[in-house]
A tleap script that builds the chain and sets N, CA, C and O, in Angstrom:
source leaprc.protein.ff14SB
mol = sequence {
  NMET HIE ILE VAL LYS ARG ARG GLY HIE LYS
  GLU LYS PHE ASP GLU ARG LYS VAL TYR GLY
  SER CYS TYR GLU ALA ALA TYR SER CYS CYS
  ASN TYR ASN LYS LYS HIE THR GLU LYS ILE
  CYS GLU LYS VAL THR SER SER VAL LYS SER
  TRP ILE LYS LYS LYS ASP ILE VAL THR SER
  ASP GLN ILE PHE ASN GLN VAL ILE LYS GLU
  LEU LYS LYS HIE SER LYS GLU ALA ALA PHE
  MET TYR LYS THR HIE ARG ASP LEU CSER
}
set mol.1.N position { 35.244 37.049 -19.715 }
set mol.1.CA position { 34.064 37.819 -19.371 }
set mol.1.C position { 32.827 37.100 -19.898 }
set mol.1.O position { 32.774 36.685 -21.055 }
set mol.2.N position { 31.854 36.967 -19.036 }
set mol.2.CA position { 30.577 36.391 -19.431 }
set mol.2.C position { 29.522 37.483 -19.477 }
set mol.2.O position { 29.559 38.442 -18.706 }
set mol.3.N position { 28.592 37.320 -20.386 }
set mol.3.CA position { 27.493 38.268 -20.492 }
set mol.3.C position { 26.188 37.554 -20.182 }
set mol.3.O position { 26.062 36.345 -20.375 }
set mol.4.N position { 25.225 38.319 -19.699 }
set mol.4.CA position { 23.905 37.770 -19.407 }
set mol.4.C position { 23.043 37.986 -20.644 }
set mol.4.O position { 22.829 39.117 -21.079 }
set mol.5.N position { 22.558 36.892 -21.196 }
set mol.5.CA position { 21.751 36.940 -22.409 }
set mol.5.C position { 20.307 37.314 -22.079 }
set mol.5.O position { 19.920 37.356 -20.911 }
set mol.6.N position { 19.517 37.586 -23.114 }
set mol.6.CA position { 18.135 38.032 -22.922 }
set mol.6.C position { 17.279 37.036 -22.152 }
set mol.6.O position { 16.361 37.441 -21.439 }
set mol.7.N position { 17.554 35.764 -22.278 }
set mol.7.CA position { 16.745 34.745 -21.584 }
set mol.7.C position { 17.301 34.405 -20.206 }
set mol.7.O position { 16.791 33.509 -19.533 }
set mol.8.N position { 18.351 35.122 -19.782 }
set mol.8.CA position { 18.869 34.953 -18.435 }
set mol.8.C position { 20.096 34.071 -18.304 }
set mol.8.O position { 20.746 34.099 -17.259 }
set mol.9.N position { 20.439 33.293 -19.309 }
set mol.9.CA position { 21.625 32.443 -19.195 }
set mol.9.C position { 22.884 33.263 -19.492 }
set mol.9.O position { 22.821 34.348 -20.071 }
set mol.10.N position { 24.014 32.717 -19.083 }
set mol.10.CA position { 25.288 33.396 -19.296 }
set mol.10.C position { 26.034 32.735 -20.434 }
set mol.10.O position { 25.928 31.532 -20.671 }
set mol.11.N position { 26.785 33.556 -21.121 }
set mol.11.CA position { 27.552 33.089 -22.263 }
set mol.11.C position { 28.864 33.870 -22.300 }
set mol.11.O position { 28.899 35.047 -21.941 }
set mol.12.N position { 29.925 33.225 -22.727 }
set mol.12.CA position { 31.210 33.905 -22.830 }
set mol.12.C position { 31.128 34.978 -23.914 }
set mol.12.O position { 30.573 34.749 -24.989 }
set mol.13.N position { 31.686 36.151 -23.618 }
set mol.13.CA position { 31.689 37.241 -24.594 }
set mol.13.C position { 32.513 36.838 -25.800 }
set mol.13.O position { 33.635 36.350 -25.667 }
set mol.14.N position { 31.946 37.045 -26.976 }
set mol.14.CA position { 32.611 36.704 -28.226 }
set mol.14.C position { 32.651 37.955 -29.097 }
set mol.14.O position { 31.639 38.348 -29.677 }
set mol.15.N position { 33.814 38.572 -29.183 }
set mol.15.CA position { 33.940 39.806 -29.950 }
set mol.15.C position { 33.653 39.599 -31.435 }
set mol.15.O position { 33.328 40.554 -32.139 }
set mol.16.N position { 33.770 38.369 -31.914 }
set mol.16.CA position { 33.470 38.088 -33.324 }
set mol.16.C position { 32.003 38.347 -33.633 }
set mol.16.O position { 31.662 38.729 -34.752 }
set mol.17.N position { 31.127 38.138 -32.641 }
set mol.17.CA position { 29.702 38.401 -32.842 }
set mol.17.C position { 29.449 39.899 -32.998 }
set mol.17.O position { 28.652 40.312 -33.840 }
set mol.18.N position { 30.118 40.698 -32.200 }
set mol.18.CA position { 29.991 42.155 -32.304 }
set mol.18.C position { 30.501 42.604 -33.670 }
set mol.18.O position { 29.833 43.360 -34.375 }
set mol.19.N position { 31.679 42.136 -34.029 }
set mol.19.CA position { 32.282 42.512 -35.306 }
set mol.19.C position { 31.393 42.080 -36.471 }
set mol.19.O position { 31.143 42.863 -37.387 }
set mol.20.N position { 30.923 40.851 -36.438 }
set mol.20.CA position { 30.118 40.312 -37.537 }
set mol.20.C position { 28.809 41.044 -37.730 }
set mol.20.O position { 28.426 41.348 -38.860 }
set mol.21.N position { 28.123 41.328 -36.648 }
set mol.21.CA position { 26.841 42.018 -36.772 }
set mol.21.C position { 27.051 43.472 -37.200 }
set mol.21.O position { 26.259 44.018 -37.968 }
set mol.22.N position { 28.104 44.084 -36.709 }
set mol.22.CA position { 28.455 45.440 -37.123 }
set mol.22.C position { 28.791 45.462 -38.615 }
set mol.22.O position { 28.349 46.349 -39.346 }
set mol.23.N position { 29.565 44.495 -39.051 }
set mol.23.CA position { 29.979 44.414 -40.452 }
set mol.23.C position { 28.766 44.252 -41.367 }
set mol.23.O position { 28.653 44.943 -42.380 }
set mol.24.N position { 27.875 43.355 -41.016 }
set mol.24.CA position { 26.683 43.129 -41.838 }
set mol.24.C position { 25.850 44.397 -41.954 }
set mol.24.O position { 25.370 44.725 -43.039 }
set mol.25.N position { 25.675 45.104 -40.862 }
set mol.25.CA position { 24.879 46.331 -40.881 }
set mol.25.C position { 25.547 47.393 -41.755 }
set mol.25.O position { 24.891 48.009 -42.595 }
set mol.26.N position { 26.830 47.604 -41.559 }
set mol.26.CA position { 27.533 48.656 -42.297 }
set mol.26.C position { 27.675 48.323 -43.780 }
set mol.26.O position { 27.493 49.191 -44.634 }
set mol.27.N position { 27.993 47.094 -44.078 }
set mol.27.CA position { 28.240 46.718 -45.472 }
set mol.27.C position { 26.941 46.652 -46.271 }
set mol.27.O position { 26.929 46.965 -47.461 }
set mol.28.N position { 25.856 46.247 -45.627 }
set mol.28.CA position { 24.603 46.064 -46.363 }
set mol.28.C position { 23.874 47.379 -46.643 }
set mol.28.O position { 23.122 47.462 -47.615 }
set mol.29.N position { 24.075 48.393 -45.826 }
set mol.29.CA position { 23.309 49.624 -46.028 }
set mol.29.C position { 24.118 50.768 -46.602 }
set mol.29.O position { 23.554 51.702 -47.172 }
set mol.30.N position { 25.396 50.709 -46.463 }
set mol.30.CA position { 26.239 51.817 -46.907 }
set mol.30.C position { 27.048 51.361 -48.114 }
set mol.30.O position { 27.314 50.170 -48.278 }
set mol.31.N position { 27.419 52.267 -48.916 }
set mol.31.CA position { 28.203 51.915 -50.103 }
set mol.31.C position { 29.697 51.938 -49.812 }
set mol.31.O position { 30.491 52.410 -50.626 }
set mol.32.N position { 30.073 51.423 -48.643 }
set mol.32.CA position { 31.475 51.366 -48.268 }
set mol.32.C position { 32.119 50.139 -48.907 }
set mol.32.O position { 31.477 49.108 -49.106 }
set mol.33.N position { 33.400 50.280 -49.220 }
set mol.33.CA position { 34.109 49.088 -49.679 }
set mol.33.C position { 34.438 48.232 -48.454 }
set mol.33.O position { 34.261 48.664 -47.315 }
set mol.34.N position { 34.911 47.036 -48.703 }
set mol.34.CA position { 35.159 46.093 -47.605 }
set mol.34.C position { 36.206 46.615 -46.626 }
set mol.34.O position { 36.053 46.451 -45.415 }
set mol.35.N position { 37.257 47.235 -47.126 }
set mol.35.CA position { 38.327 47.734 -46.241 }
set mol.35.C position { 37.796 48.814 -45.300 }
set mol.35.O position { 38.105 48.810 -44.108 }
set mol.36.N position { 37.002 49.730 -45.832 }
set mol.36.CA position { 36.441 50.797 -44.998 }
set mol.36.C position { 35.486 50.216 -43.958 }
set mol.36.O position { 35.496 50.628 -42.798 }
set mol.37.N position { 34.670 49.267 -44.378 }
set mol.37.CA position { 33.741 48.608 -43.454 }
set mol.37.C position { 34.508 47.888 -42.355 }
set mol.37.O position { 34.124 47.956 -41.188 }
set mol.38.N position { 35.581 47.204 -42.710 }
set mol.38.CA position { 36.397 46.495 -41.726 }
set mol.38.C position { 37.006 47.459 -40.704 }
set mol.38.O position { 37.031 47.160 -39.510 }
set mol.39.N position { 37.492 48.608 -41.163 }
set mol.39.CA position { 38.089 49.588 -40.248 }
set mol.39.C position { 37.055 50.104 -39.250 }
set mol.39.O position { 37.338 50.224 -38.058 }
set mol.40.N position { 35.859 50.406 -39.743 }
set mol.40.CA position { 34.794 50.871 -38.855 }
set mol.40.C position { 34.495 49.816 -37.802 }
set mol.40.O position { 34.409 50.125 -36.613 }
set mol.41.N position { 34.337 48.578 -38.234 }
set mol.41.CA position { 33.959 47.508 -37.309 }
set mol.41.C position { 35.067 47.164 -36.332 }
set mol.41.O position { 34.791 46.773 -35.198 }
set mol.42.N position { 36.306 47.301 -36.748 }
set mol.42.CA position { 37.428 47.105 -35.823 }
set mol.42.C position { 37.401 48.167 -34.723 }
set mol.42.O position { 37.635 47.858 -33.555 }
set mol.43.N position { 37.118 49.414 -35.092 }
set mol.43.CA position { 37.047 50.495 -34.110 }
set mol.43.C position { 35.876 50.286 -33.151 }
set mol.43.O position { 36.020 50.453 -31.940 }
set mol.44.N position { 34.728 49.921 -33.697 }
set mol.44.CA position { 33.542 49.694 -32.862 }
set mol.44.C position { 33.806 48.540 -31.900 }
set mol.44.O position { 33.540 48.656 -30.704 }
set mol.45.N position { 34.322 47.441 -32.410 }
set mol.45.CA position { 34.594 46.269 -31.579 }
set mol.45.C position { 35.603 46.596 -30.487 }
set mol.45.O position { 35.425 46.184 -29.341 }
set mol.46.N position { 36.645 47.319 -30.819 }
set mol.46.CA position { 37.656 47.702 -29.837 }
set mol.46.C position { 37.051 48.581 -28.735 }
set mol.46.O position { 37.344 48.394 -27.554 }
set mol.47.N position { 36.223 49.522 -29.123 }
set mol.47.CA position { 35.577 50.401 -28.140 }
set mol.47.C position { 34.645 49.623 -27.227 }
set mol.47.O position { 34.610 49.862 -26.020 }
set mol.48.N position { 33.896 48.701 -27.793 }
set mol.48.CA position { 32.972 47.895 -26.989 }
set mol.48.C position { 33.751 47.008 -26.023 }
set mol.48.O position { 33.364 46.878 -24.862 }
set mol.49.N position { 34.835 46.400 -26.482 }
set mol.49.CA position { 35.661 45.571 -25.599 }
set mol.49.C position { 36.217 46.389 -24.438 }
set mol.49.O position { 36.209 45.926 -23.298 }
set mol.50.N position { 36.693 47.589 -24.712 }
set mol.50.CA position { 37.214 48.459 -23.653 }
set mol.50.C position { 36.120 48.827 -22.663 }
set mol.50.O position { 36.352 48.857 -21.454 }
set mol.51.N position { 34.944 49.104 -23.170 }
set mol.51.CA position { 33.803 49.444 -22.322 }
set mol.51.C position { 33.424 48.266 -21.424 }
set mol.51.O position { 33.146 48.453 -20.239 }
set mol.52.N position { 33.414 47.067 -21.975 }
set mol.52.CA position { 33.045 45.868 -21.221 }
set mol.52.C position { 34.032 45.618 -20.072 }
set mol.52.O position { 33.625 45.211 -18.984 }
set mol.53.N position { 35.299 45.857 -20.307 }
set mol.53.CA position { 36.318 45.602 -19.284 }
set mol.53.C position { 36.094 46.418 -18.016 }
set mol.53.O position { 36.580 46.049 -16.947 }
set mol.54.N position { 35.369 47.514 -18.126 }
set mol.54.CA position { 35.118 48.386 -16.977 }
set mol.54.C position { 33.889 47.949 -16.178 }
set mol.54.O position { 33.578 48.547 -15.147 }
set mol.55.N position { 33.197 46.926 -16.638 }
set mol.55.CA position { 31.942 46.500 -16.023 }
set mol.55.C position { 32.115 45.192 -15.263 }
set mol.55.O position { 32.963 44.366 -15.602 }
set mol.56.N position { 31.301 45.021 -14.234 }
set mol.56.CA position { 31.281 43.754 -13.505 }
set mol.56.C position { 30.329 42.773 -14.182 }
set mol.56.O position { 30.663 41.608 -14.398 }
set mol.57.N position { 29.149 43.263 -14.507 }
set mol.57.CA position { 28.136 42.436 -15.164 }
set mol.57.C position { 27.648 43.195 -16.392 }
set mol.57.O position { 27.373 44.393 -16.327 }
set mol.58.N position { 27.546 42.491 -17.495 }
set mol.58.CA position { 27.089 43.111 -18.736 }
set mol.58.C position { 26.011 42.236 -19.349 }
set mol.58.O position { 26.145 41.014 -19.411 }
set mol.59.N position { 24.941 42.876 -19.801 }
set mol.59.CA position { 23.881 42.136 -20.480 }
set mol.59.C position { 24.043 42.301 -21.992 }
set mol.59.O position { 24.706 43.224 -22.463 }
set mol.60.N position { 23.432 41.401 -22.727 }
set mol.60.CA position { 23.483 41.501 -24.182 }
set mol.60.C position { 22.782 42.769 -24.660 }
set mol.60.O position { 23.178 43.343 -25.674 }
set mol.61.N position { 21.752 43.214 -23.950 }
set mol.61.CA position { 21.075 44.463 -24.309 }
set mol.61.C position { 22.003 45.668 -24.135 }
set mol.61.O position { 21.986 46.593 -24.947 }
set mol.62.N position { 22.805 45.651 -23.082 }
set mol.62.CA position { 23.755 46.744 -22.871 }
set mol.62.C position { 24.804 46.768 -23.987 }
set mol.62.O position { 25.178 47.835 -24.475 }
set mol.63.N position { 25.265 45.600 -24.376 }
set mol.63.CA position { 26.234 45.519 -25.473 }
set mol.63.C position { 25.594 46.020 -26.757 }
set mol.63.O position { 26.207 46.781 -27.506 }
set mol.64.N position { 24.365 45.595 -27.013 }
set mol.64.CA position { 23.621 46.033 -28.193 }
set mol.64.C position { 23.560 47.564 -28.250 }
set mol.64.O position { 23.844 48.162 -29.289 }
set mol.65.N position { 23.194 48.183 -27.150 }
set mol.65.CA position { 23.088 49.643 -27.102 }
set mol.65.C position { 24.448 50.321 -27.245 }
set mol.65.O position { 24.551 51.388 -27.852 }
set mol.66.N position { 25.477 49.714 -26.696 }
set mol.66.CA position { 26.823 50.280 -26.813 }
set mol.66.C position { 27.317 50.204 -28.257 }
set mol.66.O position { 27.971 51.129 -28.739 }
set mol.67.N position { 27.011 49.114 -28.942 }
set mol.67.CA position { 27.399 48.995 -30.354 }
set mol.67.C position { 26.710 50.091 -31.162 }
set mol.67.O position { 27.341 50.721 -32.011 }
set mol.68.N position { 25.436 50.322 -30.911 }
set mol.68.CA position { 24.712 51.382 -31.618 }
set mol.68.C position { 25.386 52.732 -31.369 }
set mol.68.O position { 25.610 53.502 -32.303 }
set mol.69.N position { 25.701 53.009 -30.124 }
set mol.69.CA position { 26.343 54.277 -29.757 }
set mol.69.C position { 27.664 54.458 -30.510 }
set mol.69.O position { 27.929 55.523 -31.067 }
set mol.70.N position { 28.486 53.411 -30.520 }
set mol.70.CA position { 29.790 53.492 -31.185 }
set mol.70.C position { 29.646 53.544 -32.706 }
set mol.70.O position { 30.388 54.261 -33.378 }
set mol.71.N position { 28.711 52.799 -33.236 }
set mol.71.CA position { 28.509 52.757 -34.682 }
set mol.71.C position { 27.993 54.096 -35.205 }
set mol.71.O position { 28.328 54.498 -36.319 }
set mol.72.N position { 27.187 54.783 -34.412 }
set mol.72.CA position { 26.679 56.105 -34.805 }
set mol.72.C position { 27.813 57.101 -35.039 }
set mol.72.O position { 27.669 58.028 -35.836 }
set mol.73.N position { 28.916 56.918 -34.361 }
set mol.73.CA position { 30.060 57.814 -34.528 }
set mol.73.C position { 30.645 57.732 -35.934 }
set mol.73.O position { 31.290 58.667 -36.407 }
set mol.74.N position { 30.410 56.602 -36.593 }
set mol.74.CA position { 30.989 56.359 -37.914 }
set mol.74.C position { 29.949 56.396 -39.026 }
set mol.74.O position { 30.243 56.816 -40.145 }
set mol.75.N position { 28.730 55.953 -38.714 }
set mol.75.CA position { 27.689 55.892 -39.731 }
set mol.75.C position { 26.318 55.774 -39.069 }
set mol.75.O position { 25.983 54.749 -38.476 }
set mol.76.N position { 25.543 56.834 -39.181 }
set mol.76.CA position { 24.192 56.801 -38.613 }
set mol.76.C position { 23.321 55.788 -39.344 }
set mol.76.O position { 22.447 55.166 -38.740 }
set mol.77.N position { 23.557 55.622 -40.644 }
set mol.77.CA position { 22.786 54.650 -41.422 }
set mol.77.C position { 23.065 53.220 -40.963 }
set mol.77.O position { 22.147 52.412 -40.823 }
set mol.78.N position { 24.328 52.920 -40.732 }
set mol.78.CA position { 24.705 51.583 -40.265 }
set mol.78.C position { 24.155 51.324 -38.868 }
set mol.78.O position { 23.704 50.219 -38.568 }
set mol.79.N position { 24.193 52.342 -38.019 }
set mol.79.CA position { 23.641 52.198 -36.665 }
set mol.79.C position { 22.142 51.920 -36.726 }
set mol.79.O position { 21.628 51.091 -35.975 }
set mol.80.N position { 21.449 52.614 -37.619 }
set mol.80.CA position { 20.011 52.382 -37.784 }
set mol.80.C position { 19.754 50.957 -38.274 }
set mol.80.O position { 18.855 50.281 -37.774 }
set mol.81.N position { 20.532 50.507 -39.238 }
set mol.81.CA position { 20.379 49.144 -39.768 }
set mol.81.C position { 20.637 48.126 -38.660 }
set mol.81.O position { 19.886 47.160 -38.524 }
set mol.82.N position { 21.667 48.326 -37.884 }
set mol.82.CA position { 21.997 47.425 -36.779 }
set mol.82.C position { 20.850 47.367 -35.782 }
set mol.82.O position { 20.450 46.291 -35.339 }
set mol.83.N position { 20.329 48.535 -35.437 }
set mol.83.CA position { 19.262 48.623 -34.437 }
set mol.83.C position { 17.960 47.985 -34.905 }
set mol.83.O position { 17.285 47.314 -34.124 }
set mol.84.N position { 17.604 48.184 -36.158 }
set mol.84.CA position { 16.305 47.723 -36.654 }
set mol.84.C position { 16.291 46.283 -37.164 }
set mol.84.O position { 15.222 45.719 -37.396 }
set mol.85.N position { 17.447 45.697 -37.335 }
set mol.85.CA position { 17.494 44.322 -37.848 }
set mol.85.C position { 18.047 43.337 -36.828 }
set mol.85.O position { 18.743 42.384 -37.177 }
set mol.86.N position { 17.729 43.581 -35.580 }
set mol.86.CA position { 18.173 42.686 -34.499 }
set mol.86.C position { 17.445 41.358 -34.589 }
set mol.86.O position { 16.245 41.303 -34.856 }
set mol.87.N position { 18.181 40.309 -34.364 }
set mol.87.CA position { 17.606 38.960 -34.351 }
set mol.87.C position { 16.747 38.812 -33.093 }
set mol.87.O position { 17.258 38.905 -31.976 }
set mol.88.N position { 15.477 38.589 -33.269 }
set mol.88.CA position { 14.570 38.487 -32.132 }
set mol.88.C position { 14.259 37.052 -31.730 }
set mol.88.O position { 13.336 36.805 -30.954 }
set mol.89.N position { 15.013 36.127 -32.246 }
set mol.89.CA position { 14.740 34.714 -31.914 }
set mol.89.C position { 15.153 34.368 -30.509 }
set mol.89.O position { 14.990 33.226 -30.081 }
savepdb mol mol.pdb
quit
């Protein structure tokens, strides 16, 4: 599966990026231990992957919003951190 990035180019979907950014948001703002943070991010990543499989074309913005939606189910603080600390480069 390829995703359309913000600048219009396509890139292969990498679930490690979803997991990593989710992990950083959850671990940095919440007082969760590593195991709990890992479980949350595994669930979020799995849900996002399942959601992507149902789509023909997916943009990075859509993935970003889906991660926020899924992360909110586990931690509103982590979802806020994820949303507000997006790399704008």
